gemmi code that builds the backbone of each chain (N, CA, C; Angstrom):
import gemmi

chains = {
    "A": [
        ("MET", (121.790, 91.811, 84.400), (120.790, 91.400, 83.410), (119.398, 91.474, 84.022)),
        ("ASN", (118.461, 91.655, 83.162), (117.075, 91.721, 83.618), (116.493, 90.322, 83.678)),
        ("LYS", (116.397, 89.800, 84.884), (115.992, 88.414, 85.082), (114.564, 88.171, 84.591)),
        ("GLN", (113.684, 89.128, 84.884), (112.298, 88.952, 84.470), (112.204, 88.829, 82.966)),
        ("ARG", (112.988, 89.651, 82.269), (112.950, 89.650, 80.823), (113.455, 88.311, 80.301)),
        ("ARG", (114.555, 87.823, 80.904), (115.077, 86.509, 80.536), (113.980, 85.462, 80.614)),
        ("GLU", (113.284, 85.490, 81.732), (112.275, 84.458, 81.948), (111.149, 84.575, 80.939)),
        ("VAL", (110.813, 85.787, 80.612), (109.748, 85.986, 79.637), (110.191, 85.442, 78.291)),
        ("LEU", (111.461, 85.732, 77.912), (111.965, 85.262, 76.631), (111.967, 83.740, 76.597)),
        ("LYS", (112.374, 83.163, 77.726), (112.434, 81.704, 77.812), (111.037, 81.109, 77.667)),
        ("ALA", (110.088, 81.805, 78.202), (108.721, 81.284, 78.208), (108.126, 81.207, 76.805)),
        ("GLY", (108.889, 81.605, 75.804), (108.397, 81.441, 74.438), (108.183, 82.774, 73.734)),
        ("GLY", (108.353, 83.832, 74.482), (108.293, 85.159, 73.876), (106.946, 85.477, 73.258)),
        ("SER", (105.897, 85.013, 73.864), (104.573, 85.308, 73.304), (104.330, 86.810, 73.333)),
        ("LEU", (103.899, 87.332, 72.243), (103.695, 88.779, 72.127), (102.689, 89.286, 73.147)),
        ("GLY", (101.682, 88.485, 73.385), (100.635, 88.900, 74.315), (101.200, 89.146, 75.701)),
        ("LEU", (102.006, 88.219, 76.180), (102.587, 88.320, 77.517), (103.519, 89.517, 77.597)),
        ("LEU", (104.338, 89.692, 76.551), (105.254, 90.831, 76.532), (104.474, 92.130, 76.618)),
        ("GLY", (103.378, 92.165, 75.910), (102.553, 93.367, 75.899), (102.023, 93.682, 77.277)),
        ("ILE", (101.586, 92.641, 77.972), (101.036, 92.833, 79.314), (102.125, 93.338, 80.251)),
        ("LEU", (103.309, 92.710, 80.162), (104.402, 93.115, 81.056), (104.804, 94.559, 80.796)),
        ("ALA", (104.877, 94.919, 79.517), (105.248, 96.292, 79.186), (104.168, 97.239, 79.707)),
        ("GLY", (102.933, 96.790, 79.622), (101.811, 97.616, 80.036), (101.853, 97.963, 81.515)),
        ("ILE", (102.275, 97.017, 82.341), (102.303, 97.315, 83.772), (103.660, 97.842, 84.202)),
        ("GLY", (104.534, 98.097, 83.224), (105.762, 98.809, 83.548), (106.939, 97.933, 83.929)),
        ("LEU", (106.782, 96.617, 83.839), (107.880, 95.733, 84.256), (109.097, 95.887, 83.359)),
        ("LEU", (108.852, 96.113, 82.083), (109.964, 96.146, 81.139), (110.482, 97.557, 80.891)),
        ("LYS", (109.874, 98.523, 81.514), (110.286, 99.887, 81.210), (110.585, 100.692, 82.472)),
        ("PRO", (111.590, 100.277, 83.215), (111.890, 101.021, 84.447), (112.241, 102.472, 84.170)),
        ("GLU", (112.898, 102.742, 83.038), (113.321, 104.117, 82.773), (112.108, 105.028, 82.574)),
        ("LEU", (111.046, 104.463, 81.982), (109.837, 105.267, 81.804), (109.146, 105.509, 83.141)),
        ("ALA", (109.122, 104.451, 83.949), (108.437, 104.538, 85.233), (109.106, 105.586, 86.120)),
        ("LEU", (110.397, 105.827, 85.879), (111.124, 106.751, 86.748), (111.126, 108.175, 86.195)),
        ("ALA", (110.342, 108.400, 85.172), (110.430, 109.676, 84.467), (110.211, 110.888, 85.369)),
        ("ASP", (109.328, 110.771, 86.341), (108.992, 111.925, 87.167), (109.936, 112.127, 88.347)),
        ("TRP", (110.719, 111.135, 88.633), (111.542, 111.166, 89.835), (112.666, 112.189, 89.684)),
        ("ASN", (112.812, 113.073, 90.654), (113.811, 114.146, 90.586), (115.182, 113.609, 90.993)),
        ("LYS", (115.864, 112.993, 90.005), (117.142, 112.317, 90.261), (118.182, 113.296, 90.816)),
        ("ALA", (118.264, 114.478, 90.208), (119.282, 115.447, 90.620), (119.131, 115.796, 92.098)),
        ("ALA", (117.877, 115.981, 92.534), (117.648, 116.381, 93.926), (117.965, 115.240, 94.882)),
        ("PHE", (117.591, 114.016, 94.507), (117.811, 112.895, 95.416), (119.285, 112.494, 95.484)),
        ("GLU", (120.028, 112.787, 94.407), (121.432, 112.362, 94.407), (122.390, 113.476, 94.781)),
        ("ALA", (121.875, 114.679, 95.007), (122.739, 115.786, 95.393), (123.404, 115.471, 96.728)),
        ("LYS", (124.702, 115.781, 96.820), (125.442, 115.430, 98.034), (125.246, 116.459, 99.150)),
        ("SER", (125.340, 117.727, 98.787), (125.269, 118.733, 99.847), (123.850, 119.274, 99.985)),
        ("PHE", (123.604, 119.846, 101.141), (122.294, 120.417, 101.445), (121.942, 121.525, 100.446)),
        ("GLU", (122.934, 122.372, 100.144), (122.692, 123.501, 99.224), (122.347, 122.990, 97.822)),
        ("ASP", (123.096, 121.968, 97.360), (122.830, 121.436, 96.020), (121.443, 120.816, 95.935)),
        ("THR", (121.021, 120.199, 97.054), (119.691, 119.593, 97.070), (118.631, 120.670, 96.907)),
        ("LEU", (118.789, 121.762, 97.651), (117.827, 122.864, 97.546), (117.779, 123.397, 96.121)),
        ("LYS", (118.976, 123.554, 95.520), (119.046, 124.059, 94.151), (118.294, 123.140, 93.201)),
        ("ALA", (118.519, 121.815, 93.373), (117.881, 120.840, 92.476), (116.358, 120.821, 92.647)),
        ("LEU", (115.902, 121.299, 93.806), (114.461, 121.359, 94.035), (113.867, 122.669, 93.505)),
        ("GLY", (114.734, 123.513, 92.980), (114.256, 124.759, 92.382), (114.286, 125.949, 93.319)),
        ("VAL", (114.967, 125.792, 94.471), (115.044, 126.895, 95.436), (116.193, 127.808, 95.021)),
        ("THR", (115.898, 129.080, 94.796), (116.955, 129.989, 94.363), (117.436, 130.864, 95.513)),
        ("ALA", (116.508, 131.486, 96.233), (116.899, 132.293, 97.386), (116.693, 131.450, 98.642)),
        ("LYS", (117.292, 131.852, 99.736), (117.123, 131.104, 100.976), (115.650, 131.158, 101.402)),
        ("PRO", (115.028, 130.003, 101.635), (113.603, 130.026, 101.982), (113.375, 130.719, 103.321)),
        ("ALA", (112.250, 131.423, 103.422), (111.919, 132.111, 104.666), (111.488, 131.095, 105.717)),
        ("ASP", (111.949, 131.294, 106.957), (111.455, 130.452, 108.040), (110.003, 130.809, 108.281)),
        ("SER", (109.181, 129.809, 108.454), (107.769, 130.098, 108.653), (107.243, 129.406, 109.897)),
        ("GLY", (106.514, 130.178, 110.688), (105.886, 129.625, 111.884), (104.616, 128.860, 111.559)),
        ("ASP", (104.200, 128.927, 110.292), (102.984, 128.225, 109.887), (103.237, 126.769, 109.508)),
        ("ILE", (104.491, 126.355, 109.663), (104.806, 124.950, 109.378), (105.036, 124.246, 110.710)),
        ("GLN", (104.328, 123.150, 110.888), (104.593, 122.324, 112.079), (105.402, 121.127, 111.647)),
        ("LEU", (106.590, 121.016, 112.202), (107.443, 119.864, 111.897), (107.548, 119.037, 113.171)),
        ("ASN", (106.913, 117.877, 113.133), (106.926, 117.034, 114.318), (107.890, 115.869, 114.142)),
        ("ALA", (108.922, 115.869, 114.963), (109.894, 114.778, 114.951), (110.394, 114.659, 116.383)),
        ("PRO", (110.891, 113.502, 116.773), (111.344, 113.362, 118.161), (112.581, 114.223, 118.442)),
        ("ASP", (112.754, 114.638, 119.707), (113.974, 115.363, 120.093), (115.158, 114.422, 120.037)),
        ("ILE", (114.916, 113.210, 120.525), (115.971, 112.187, 120.529), (115.413, 110.942, 119.875)),
        ("ALA", (116.100, 110.455, 118.842), (115.679, 109.212, 118.194), (116.628, 108.107, 118.651)),
        ("GLU", (116.062, 107.119, 119.314), (116.928, 106.038, 119.794), (117.408, 105.181, 118.641)),
        ("ASN", (116.554, 105.033, 117.641), (116.911, 104.227, 116.490), (116.834, 105.080, 115.232)),
        ("GLY", (117.998, 105.395, 114.667), (118.040, 106.269, 113.489), (117.426, 105.644, 112.255)),
        ("ALA", (117.184, 104.332, 112.276), (116.603, 103.670, 111.096), (115.129, 103.987, 110.941)),
        ("VAL", (114.493, 104.370, 112.047), (113.056, 104.648, 112.007), (112.777, 105.913, 112.809)),
        ("VAL", (112.795, 107.051, 112.124), (112.509, 108.318, 112.789), (111.197, 108.868, 112.224)),
        ("PRO", (110.136, 108.899, 113.044), (108.865, 109.418, 112.529), (108.929, 110.926, 112.312)),
        ("VAL", (108.475, 111.368, 111.164), (108.460, 112.793, 110.857), (107.072, 113.139, 110.313)),
        ("ALA", (106.468, 114.150, 110.908), (105.163, 114.599, 110.427), (105.267, 116.078, 110.091)),
        ("VAL", (104.712, 116.472, 108.976), (104.744, 117.867, 108.566), (103.326, 118.335, 108.290)),
        ("VAL", (102.968, 119.459, 108.912), (101.678, 120.087, 108.646), (101.969, 121.519, 108.217)),
        ("SER", (101.447, 121.894, 107.078), (101.652, 123.258, 106.616), (100.328, 124.003, 106.661)),
        ("ASN", (100.330, 125.161, 107.319), (99.125, 125.991, 107.358), (99.228, 127.144, 106.371)),
        ("ILE", (100.205, 127.031, 105.467), (100.369, 128.073, 104.460), (99.380, 127.788, 103.330)),
        ("ALA", (98.669, 128.818, 102.891), (97.656, 128.629, 101.843), (98.304, 128.157, 100.546)),
        ("ASN", (97.591, 127.339, 99.815), (98.054, 126.829, 98.522), (99.386, 126.082, 98.597)),
        ("THR", (99.562, 125.278, 99.619), (100.777, 124.463, 99.701), (100.753, 123.438, 98.572)),
        ("GLN", (101.809, 123.459, 97.765), (101.861, 122.565, 96.604), (102.707, 121.333, 96.868)),
        ("SER", (103.782, 121.512, 97.618), (104.609, 120.346, 97.891), (105.302, 120.460, 99.240)),
        ("ILE", (105.622, 119.309, 99.795), (106.294, 119.220, 101.087), (107.503, 118.308, 100.897)),
        ("ALA", (108.685, 118.811, 101.211), (109.876, 117.972, 101.123), (110.477, 117.818, 102.517)),
        ("ILE", (110.975, 116.640, 102.813), (111.646, 116.393, 104.092), (113.131, 116.213, 103.801)),
        ("LEU", (113.944, 117.051, 104.449), (115.381, 116.999, 104.216), (116.117, 116.736, 105.519)),
        ("ILE", (117.131, 115.898, 105.457), (117.966, 115.610, 106.615), (119.374, 116.074, 106.253)),
        ("GLU", (119.790, 117.154, 106.913), (121.001, 117.857, 106.481), (122.240, 116.965, 106.400)),
        ("LYS", (122.439, 116.107, 107.399), (123.701, 115.371, 107.444), (123.631, 113.958, 106.872)),
        ("ASN", (122.532, 113.602, 106.223), (122.489, 112.302, 105.547), (123.357, 112.362, 104.284)),
        ("PRO", (123.790, 111.200, 103.762), (124.621, 111.209, 102.544), (123.924, 111.950, 101.393)),
        ("ASN", (122.615, 111.784, 101.284), (121.823, 112.584, 100.357), (120.734, 113.227, 101.214)),
        ("ALA", (120.707, 114.559, 101.184), (119.857, 115.261, 102.147), (118.368, 114.995, 101.957)),
        ("LEU", (117.923, 114.875, 100.702), (116.482, 114.755, 100.463), (115.970, 113.368, 100.858)),
        ("GLY", (114.986, 113.358, 101.738), (114.402, 112.080, 102.152), (113.194, 111.729, 101.321)),
        ("ALA", (112.254, 112.662, 101.260), (111.036, 112.413, 100.502), (110.454, 113.750, 100.072)),
        ("ASN", (109.750, 113.730, 98.971), (109.120, 114.941, 98.451), (107.679, 114.606, 98.075)),
        ("PHE", (106.735, 115.295, 98.693), (105.326, 115.008, 98.465), (104.690, 116.122, 97.641)),
        ("THR", (103.894, 115.723, 96.674), (103.127, 116.687, 95.894), (101.700, 116.652, 96.416)),
        ("ILE", (101.182, 117.818, 96.766), (99.852, 117.905, 97.361), (98.864, 118.443, 96.332)),
        ("PRO", (97.998, 117.602, 95.802), (97.001, 118.118, 94.860), (95.926, 118.920, 95.598)),
        ("GLU", (95.142, 119.677, 94.863), (94.063, 120.441, 95.465), (93.086, 119.482, 96.139)),
        ("GLY", (92.640, 119.831, 97.326), (91.695, 118.968, 98.040), (92.382, 118.062, 99.038)),
        ("THR", (93.693, 117.954, 98.937), (94.440, 117.153, 99.903), (95.045, 118.096, 100.936)),
        ("GLU", (94.959, 117.723, 102.205), (95.501, 118.590, 103.245), (97.021, 118.520, 103.262)),
        ("ALA", (97.643, 119.646, 103.564), (99.105, 119.685, 103.622), (99.542, 119.100, 104.955)),
        ("ASN", (99.398, 117.791, 105.050), (99.609, 117.102, 106.313), (100.062, 115.688, 105.988)),
        ("VAL", (101.374, 115.452, 106.066), (101.880, 114.114, 105.754), (102.750, 113.588, 106.888)),
        ("THR", (102.705, 112.286, 107.061), (103.518, 111.633, 108.078), (104.245, 110.479, 107.423)),
        ("THR", (105.524, 110.332, 107.725), (106.258, 109.174, 107.246), (107.387, 108.862, 108.228)),
        ("ARG", (108.231, 107.922, 107.875), (109.355, 107.563, 108.731), (110.613, 107.565, 107.889)),
        ("VAL", (111.689, 108.161, 108.424), (112.929, 108.253, 107.656), (114.111, 107.681, 108.439)),
        ("LYS", (115.203, 107.448, 107.698), (116.445, 106.995, 108.315), (117.356, 108.191, 108.524)),
        ("MET", (118.102, 108.175, 109.628), (119.077, 109.228, 109.880), (120.387, 108.577, 110.279)),
        ("GLY", (121.473, 108.978, 109.597), (122.774, 108.391, 109.870), (123.367, 108.892, 111.173)),
        ("GLN", (123.057, 110.119, 111.534), (123.621, 110.739, 112.732), (122.734, 111.914, 113.151)),
        ("THR", (123.059, 112.478, 114.305), (122.334, 113.658, 114.778), (122.380, 114.749, 113.709)),
        ("SER", (121.246, 115.332, 113.395), (121.210, 116.297, 112.297), (120.000, 117.213, 112.418)),
        ("ASN", (120.076, 118.315, 111.705), (118.890, 119.155, 111.564), (117.983, 118.541, 110.511)),
        ("VAL", (116.700, 118.484, 110.816), (115.712, 117.996, 109.849), (114.903, 119.204, 109.392)),
        ("TYR", (114.710, 119.321, 108.081), (113.992, 120.463, 107.540), (112.721, 120.022, 106.819)),
        ("ALA", (111.700, 120.829, 106.949), (110.520, 120.671, 106.106), (110.545, 121.844, 105.148)),
        ("LEU", (110.552, 121.540, 103.865), (110.579, 122.585, 102.834), (109.227, 122.598, 102.142)),
        ("ILE", (108.557, 123.722, 102.224), (107.207, 123.849, 101.669), (107.230, 124.762, 100.456)),
        ("LYS", (106.563, 124.321, 99.412), (106.395, 125.198, 98.258), (104.929, 125.591, 98.217)),
        ("ALA", (104.662, 126.896, 98.272), (103.283, 127.380, 98.240), (103.227, 128.588, 97.319)),
        ("ASP", (102.335, 128.557, 96.332), (102.220, 129.647, 95.365), (103.566, 129.963, 94.723)),
        ("GLY", (104.377, 128.933, 94.498), (105.663, 129.147, 93.842), (106.767, 129.655, 94.753)),
        ("LYS", (106.413, 129.916, 96.044), (107.438, 130.403, 96.981), (107.821, 129.298, 97.956)),
        ("PHE", (109.048, 129.372, 98.456), (109.517, 128.333, 99.378), (109.570, 128.823, 100.817)),
        ("PHE", (109.179, 127.944, 101.734), (109.254, 128.232, 103.172), (109.890, 127.029, 103.852)),
        ("MET", (110.501, 127.293, 105.007), (111.216, 126.213, 105.652), (110.977, 126.222, 107.158)),
        ("SER", (111.105, 125.040, 107.737), (111.050, 124.922, 109.179), (112.091, 123.877, 109.561)),
        ("MET", (112.731, 124.053, 110.724), (113.828, 123.170, 111.090), (113.673, 122.633, 112.499)),
        ("LYS", (114.139, 121.435, 112.715), (114.184, 120.861, 114.054), (115.395, 119.943, 114.135)),
        ("GLU", (116.108, 120.026, 115.257), (117.255, 119.134, 115.416), (116.790, 117.818, 116.042)),
        ("VAL", (117.233, 116.718, 115.460), (116.921, 115.406, 116.017), (118.245, 114.742, 116.394)),
        ("LYS", (118.337, 114.376, 117.676), (119.560, 113.700, 118.131), (119.387, 112.204, 117.911)),
        ("VAL", (120.388, 111.583, 117.330), (120.313, 110.151, 117.052), (121.328, 109.422, 117.922)),
        ("THR", (120.856, 108.423, 118.661), (121.788, 107.690, 119.498), (122.337, 106.453, 118.789)),
        ("LEU", (121.594, 105.958, 117.783), (122.065, 104.804, 117.016), (121.743, 105.059, 115.558)),
        ("GLY", (122.770, 105.140, 114.696), (122.591, 105.496, 113.291), (121.761, 104.491, 112.536)),
        ("GLY", (121.163, 104.940, 111.431), (120.252, 104.096, 110.669), (120.771, 103.707, 109.308)),
        ("CYS", (122.050, 103.959, 109.057), (122.535, 103.664, 107.714), (123.492, 102.489, 107.727)),
        ("GLY", (123.323, 101.576, 108.639), (124.190, 100.398, 108.680), (125.599, 100.793, 109.079)),
        ("GLY", (126.581, 100.071, 108.665), (127.962, 100.437, 108.936), (128.545, 99.635, 110.072)),
    ],
    "B": [
        ("MET", (107.051, 91.533, 92.459), (105.853, 92.342, 92.652), (105.748, 92.869, 94.083)),
        ("GLY", (106.560, 92.341, 94.952), (106.503, 92.833, 96.327), (105.330, 92.258, 97.081)),
        ("ASN", (105.322, 92.474, 98.363), (104.225, 91.989, 99.195), (103.120, 93.032, 99.264)),
        ("PRO", (101.908, 92.619, 99.638), (100.800, 93.579, 99.675), (101.027, 94.712, 100.668)),
        ("MET", (100.447, 95.854, 100.362), (100.482, 96.987, 101.288), (99.317, 96.838, 102.247)),
        ("LYS", (99.470, 97.443, 103.398), (98.326, 97.544, 104.306), (97.792, 98.960, 104.162)),
        ("ILE", (96.537, 99.077, 103.830), (95.953, 100.404, 103.642), (94.719, 100.548, 104.517)),
        ("ARG", (94.702, 101.605, 105.328), (93.515, 101.921, 106.134), (93.053, 103.298, 105.723)),
        ("ALA", (91.796, 103.415, 105.427), (91.255, 104.728, 105.086), (89.972, 104.914, 105.864)),
        ("SER", (89.856, 106.058, 106.540), (88.612, 106.294, 107.273), (88.182, 107.736, 107.114)),
        ("ASN", (86.893, 107.897, 106.947), (86.343, 109.231, 106.762), (85.762, 109.729, 108.077)),
        ("LYS", (86.191, 110.928, 108.448), (85.644, 111.544, 109.648), (85.384, 113.009, 109.353)),
        ("ASP", (84.176, 113.450, 109.562), (83.783, 114.842, 109.338), (84.186, 115.335, 107.946)),
        ("GLY", (83.980, 114.490, 106.938), (84.234, 114.926, 105.567), (85.681, 114.874, 105.118)),
        ("VAL", (86.573, 114.422, 106.003), (87.981, 114.311, 105.633), (88.399, 112.848, 105.744)),
        ("THR", (89.026, 112.344, 104.693), (89.469, 110.955, 104.712), (90.940, 110.890, 105.102)),
        ("GLU", (91.220, 110.117, 106.126), (92.609, 109.914, 106.523), (93.057, 108.565, 105.989)),
        ("VAL", (94.177, 108.571, 105.286), (94.695, 107.337, 104.693), (96.024, 107.001, 105.353)),
        ("LYS", (96.148, 105.754, 105.790), (97.408, 105.283, 106.360), (97.867, 104.089, 105.547)),
        ("VAL", (99.107, 104.144, 105.098), (99.617, 103.084, 104.237), (100.912, 102.527, 104.832)),
        ("LEU", (101.006, 101.220, 104.861), (102.252, 100.566, 105.256), (102.687, 99.710, 104.084)),
        ("MET", (103.779, 100.110, 103.462), (104.278, 99.357, 102.313), (105.289, 98.334, 102.797)),
        ("SER", (105.456, 97.292, 102.007), (106.411, 96.268, 102.378), (107.568, 96.330, 101.394)),
        ("HIS", (108.697, 96.883, 101.845), (109.841, 97.031, 100.940), (111.127, 97.155, 101.744)),
        ("GLU", (112.202, 96.590, 101.219), (113.496, 96.603, 101.926), (114.072, 98.012, 102.077)),
        ("MET", (113.868, 98.865, 101.081), (114.436, 100.225, 101.078), (115.950, 100.185, 101.356)),
        ("GLU", (116.641, 99.441, 100.531), (118.098, 99.288, 100.677), (118.766, 100.578, 100.180)),
        ("THR", (119.672, 101.143, 101.008), (120.214, 102.461, 100.668), (121.343, 102.426, 99.640)),
        ("GLY", (122.017, 101.280, 99.537), (123.186, 101.229, 98.667), (124.448, 101.651, 99.394)),
        ("GLN", (124.326, 101.876, 100.719), (125.492, 102.290, 101.525), (125.894, 101.188, 102.493)),
        ("ARG", (125.027, 100.214, 102.657), (125.246, 99.166, 103.634), (126.143, 98.083, 103.031)),
        ("LYS", (126.941, 97.454, 103.873), (127.776, 96.355, 103.400), (127.299, 95.061, 104.051)),
        ("ASP", (127.404, 93.971, 103.287), (127.000, 92.688, 103.866), (128.176, 92.071, 104.626)),
        ("ALA", (127.996, 90.861, 105.143), (129.000, 90.236, 106.009), (130.351, 90.098, 105.305)),
        ("SER", (130.353, 89.889, 103.991), (131.613, 89.700, 103.274), (132.242, 91.026, 102.857)),
        ("GLY", (131.601, 92.132, 103.191), (132.169, 93.450, 102.900), (131.736, 94.021, 101.565)),
        ("ALA", (130.925, 93.267, 100.827), (130.438, 93.772, 99.539), (129.271, 94.727, 99.775)),
        ("THR", (129.231, 95.792, 98.990), (128.138, 96.757, 99.135), (126.832, 96.147, 98.651)),
        ("VAL", (125.799, 96.298, 99.467), (124.474, 95.818, 99.065), (123.891, 96.864, 98.118)),
        ("PRO", (123.552, 96.469, 96.881), (123.084, 97.483, 95.932), (121.790, 98.176, 96.376)),
        ("ALA", (121.692, 99.446, 96.000), (120.505, 100.218, 96.378), (119.255, 99.639, 95.730)),
        ("TRP", (118.186, 99.652, 96.470), (116.897, 99.139, 95.974), (115.823, 99.742, 96.856)),
        ("TYR", (115.115, 100.715, 96.334), (114.144, 101.410, 97.172), (112.986, 101.927, 96.336)),
        ("ILE", (111.889, 102.219, 97.003), (110.720, 102.784, 96.331), (111.040, 104.218, 95.936)),
        ("THR", (110.760, 104.576, 94.702), (111.050, 105.936, 94.259), (109.782, 106.783, 94.156)),
        ("GLU", (108.692, 106.148, 93.752), (107.479, 106.949, 93.577), (106.263, 106.260, 94.151)),
        ("VAL", (105.426, 107.041, 94.798), (104.178, 106.528, 95.344), (103.068, 107.452, 94.863)),
        ("SER", (101.961, 106.878, 94.466), (100.835, 107.744, 94.133), (99.563, 107.140, 94.693)),
        ("ALA", (98.688, 108.013, 95.135), (97.411, 107.574, 95.678), (96.322, 108.271, 94.882)),
        ("THR", (95.302, 107.502, 94.502), (94.203, 108.094, 93.761), (92.872, 107.707, 94.400)),
        ("TYR", (91.897, 108.600, 94.243), (90.533, 108.337, 94.687), (89.624, 108.620, 93.508)),
        ("LYS", (88.868, 107.635, 93.088), (88.010, 107.746, 91.903), (88.806, 108.252, 90.707)),
        ("GLY", (90.017, 107.744, 90.536), (90.846, 108.099, 89.389), (91.532, 109.448, 89.476)),
        ("LYS", (91.264, 110.187, 90.559), (91.855, 111.519, 90.714), (92.998, 111.429, 91.723)),
        ("PRO", (94.162, 112.001, 91.410), (95.264, 111.888, 92.366), (94.977, 112.630, 93.677)),
        ("VAL", (95.256, 111.989, 94.813), (95.091, 112.663, 96.102), (96.444, 112.860, 96.786)),
        ("LEU", (97.461, 112.163, 96.311), (98.814, 112.408, 96.821), (99.817, 111.777, 95.878)),
        ("LYS", (100.946, 112.500, 95.686), (102.063, 111.912, 94.961), (103.284, 112.107, 95.825)),
        ("ALA", (104.140, 111.103, 95.879), (105.340, 111.229, 96.681), (106.521, 110.671, 95.916)),
        ("GLU", (107.670, 111.343, 96.087), (108.930, 110.808, 95.588), (109.735, 110.425, 96.816)),
        ("PHE", (110.235, 109.219, 96.832), (111.034, 108.752, 97.964), (112.493, 108.623, 97.563)),
        ("GLY", (113.374, 108.862, 98.516), (114.773, 108.541, 98.340), (115.078, 107.350, 99.236)),
        ("PRO", (116.315, 106.876, 99.215), (116.666, 105.723, 100.050), (116.604, 106.020, 101.548)),
        ("ALA", (116.466, 107.288, 101.932), (116.419, 107.639, 103.353), (115.068, 107.364, 103.989)),
        ("VAL", (114.089, 106.962, 103.206), (112.817, 106.578, 103.814), (113.009, 105.186, 104.427)),
        ("SER", (112.453, 105.001, 105.620), (112.698, 103.771, 106.374), (112.198, 102.523, 105.660)),
        ("LYS", (112.797, 101.404, 106.057), (112.360, 100.097, 105.568), (110.872, 99.921, 105.870)),
        ("ASN", (110.153, 99.269, 104.979), (108.703, 99.120, 105.077), (108.050, 100.484, 105.333)),
        ("PRO", (108.094, 101.352, 104.319), (107.674, 102.756, 104.491), (106.239, 102.918, 104.986)),
        ("TYR", (106.106, 103.883, 105.876), (104.805, 104.256, 106.409), (104.461, 105.633, 105.866)),
        ("LEU", (103.207, 105.800, 105.523), (102.781, 107.071, 104.969), (101.361, 107.350, 105.435)),
        ("ALA", (101.137, 108.553, 105.916), (99.778, 108.933, 106.307), (99.495, 110.311, 105.734)),
        ("PHE", (98.263, 110.488, 105.230), (97.855, 111.789, 104.702), (96.341, 111.898, 104.762)),
        ("LYS", (95.840, 113.109, 104.511), (94.399, 113.350, 104.584), (93.936, 114.098, 103.354)),
        ("PHE", (92.765, 113.739, 102.864), (92.195, 114.531, 101.768), (90.712, 114.793, 102.034)),
        ("LYS", (90.214, 115.886, 101.450), (88.814, 116.271, 101.662), (87.899, 115.369, 100.829)),
        ("GLY", (86.764, 115.030, 101.381), (85.818, 114.167, 100.686), (86.166, 112.704, 100.895)),
        ("GLY", (85.692, 111.877, 100.023), (85.930, 110.436, 100.162), (84.721, 109.774, 100.784)),
        ("ASP", (83.968, 109.053, 99.970), (82.739, 108.422, 100.462), (83.040, 107.057, 101.065)),
        ("LYS", (82.312, 106.753, 102.130), (82.464, 105.444, 102.757), (82.114, 104.352, 101.757)),
        ("GLY", (82.918, 103.281, 101.754), (82.665, 102.176, 100.839), (83.401, 102.324, 99.511)),
        ("GLU", (83.862, 103.568, 99.224), (84.650, 103.765, 98.000), (86.103, 103.397, 98.284)),
        ("LYS", (86.891, 103.310, 97.201), (88.259, 102.824, 97.367), (89.317, 103.889, 97.137)),
        ("VAL", (90.403, 103.775, 97.888), (91.594, 104.568, 97.645), (92.633, 103.598, 97.085)),
        ("VAL", (93.210, 103.946, 95.937), (94.195, 103.070, 95.310), (95.591, 103.661, 95.505)),
        ("VAL", (96.512, 102.862, 96.015), (97.886, 103.311, 96.226), (98.816, 102.447, 95.388)),
        ("SER", (99.718, 103.081, 94.647), (100.688, 102.326, 93.852), (102.090, 102.848, 94.107)),
        ("TRP", (103.056, 101.968, 94.033), (104.451, 102.414, 94.101), (105.267, 101.829, 92.967)),
        ("THR", (106.398, 102.485, 92.702), (107.377, 102.022, 91.726), (108.718, 102.049, 92.435)),
        ("ASP", (109.540, 101.005, 92.266), (110.839, 101.058, 92.935), (111.969, 101.263, 91.929)),
        ("SER", (113.195, 101.337, 92.461), (114.339, 101.683, 91.618), (114.694, 100.573, 90.635)),
        ("LYS", (114.111, 99.400, 90.775), (114.328, 98.353, 89.775), (113.190, 98.317, 88.765)),
        ("GLY", (112.271, 99.242, 88.874), (111.157, 99.297, 87.936), (109.993, 98.411, 88.324)),
        ("ASP", (110.105, 97.780, 89.482), (109.015, 96.940, 89.960), (107.864, 97.846, 90.437)),
        ("THR", (106.661, 97.353, 90.318), (105.521, 98.155, 90.770), (104.549, 97.292, 91.560)),
        ("ARG", (103.745, 97.964, 92.368), (102.696, 97.252, 93.077), (101.552, 98.220, 93.334)),
        ("SER", (100.356, 97.740, 93.262), (99.192, 98.578, 93.472), (98.210, 97.841, 94.376)),
        ("ASP", (97.714, 98.533, 95.385), (96.728, 97.938, 96.281), (95.643, 98.966, 96.556)),
        ("GLU", (94.529, 98.477, 97.075), (93.456, 99.418, 97.367), (92.899, 99.202, 98.770)),
        ("GLY", (92.394, 100.287, 99.327), (91.782, 100.216, 100.643), (90.389, 100.816, 100.578)),
        ("VAL", (89.459, 100.201, 101.277), (88.083, 100.698, 101.269), (87.920, 101.704, 102.405)),
        ("ILE", (87.304, 102.844, 102.109), (87.112, 103.885, 103.120), (86.021, 103.453, 104.095)),
        ("SER", (86.326, 103.542, 105.371), (85.330, 103.129, 106.373), (84.856, 104.353, 107.166)),
    ],
}
model = gemmi.Model(1)
for chain_id, residues in chains.items():
    chain = gemmi.Chain(chain_id)
    for i, (resn, *xyz) in enumerate(residues, 1):
        res = gemmi.Residue()
        res.name, res.seqid = resn, gemmi.SeqId(i, " ")
        for name, pos in zip(("N", "CA", "C"), xyz):
            atom = gemmi.Atom()
            atom.name, atom.element = name, gemmi.Element(name[0])
            atom.pos, atom.b_iso = gemmi.Position(*pos), 0.0
            res.add_atom(atom)
        chain.add_residue(res)
    model.add_chain(chain)
structure = gemmi.Structure()
structure.add_model(model)
structure.setup_entities()
């Protein structure tokens, strides 16, 4: 049950309050998630994830992508990953971890004026290849690095 | 509503670097608690950053992003004293928005 909604109803159901809550998205999670690529994030295999991201042919390996991640991650729960793309017109950057339960970690959309340079931290269940998938001018490019994990980050 | 984000934005040579530390459990839905019950998934799904109402970054996150997600990016322009607004939405539909002043 939606606890927040319960509480709002209990509070007397004032239309004004409901309107405000709906306005900031509290009551409409399905709308708020409209842009999220569910198929890609829930795909089990690496190939299915690529397909869900719109990749049809195998992306070309590109030396213009810098994928910075540690060689050995002592703690798989916090693996820093930085991606810099020197490919012109980079539109999006996706970080994929091949052997995670769902390969796609994060997908960034780069608007014009923003540098194709993002840093974040991801979880890794085990030693795996980490990929940076770049979309530029409608074409896909990829770069790979193996990260060894000594302690998994997915609980268990 | 979640806890506040920490946002640092600084302009150097015409490029603004933004660093964001969000406060979120980022529960994967694969972990089990002490009694063996699966802890339900709960994670940030979307992040957006805007400067003067114009988007400077959009991100979709999966549960594989670490707890208390860190994000850093750079965009061209950005005047000192102006604000960068960062908002997230999580898988329960919760949202939070914070702003950082460019220094």
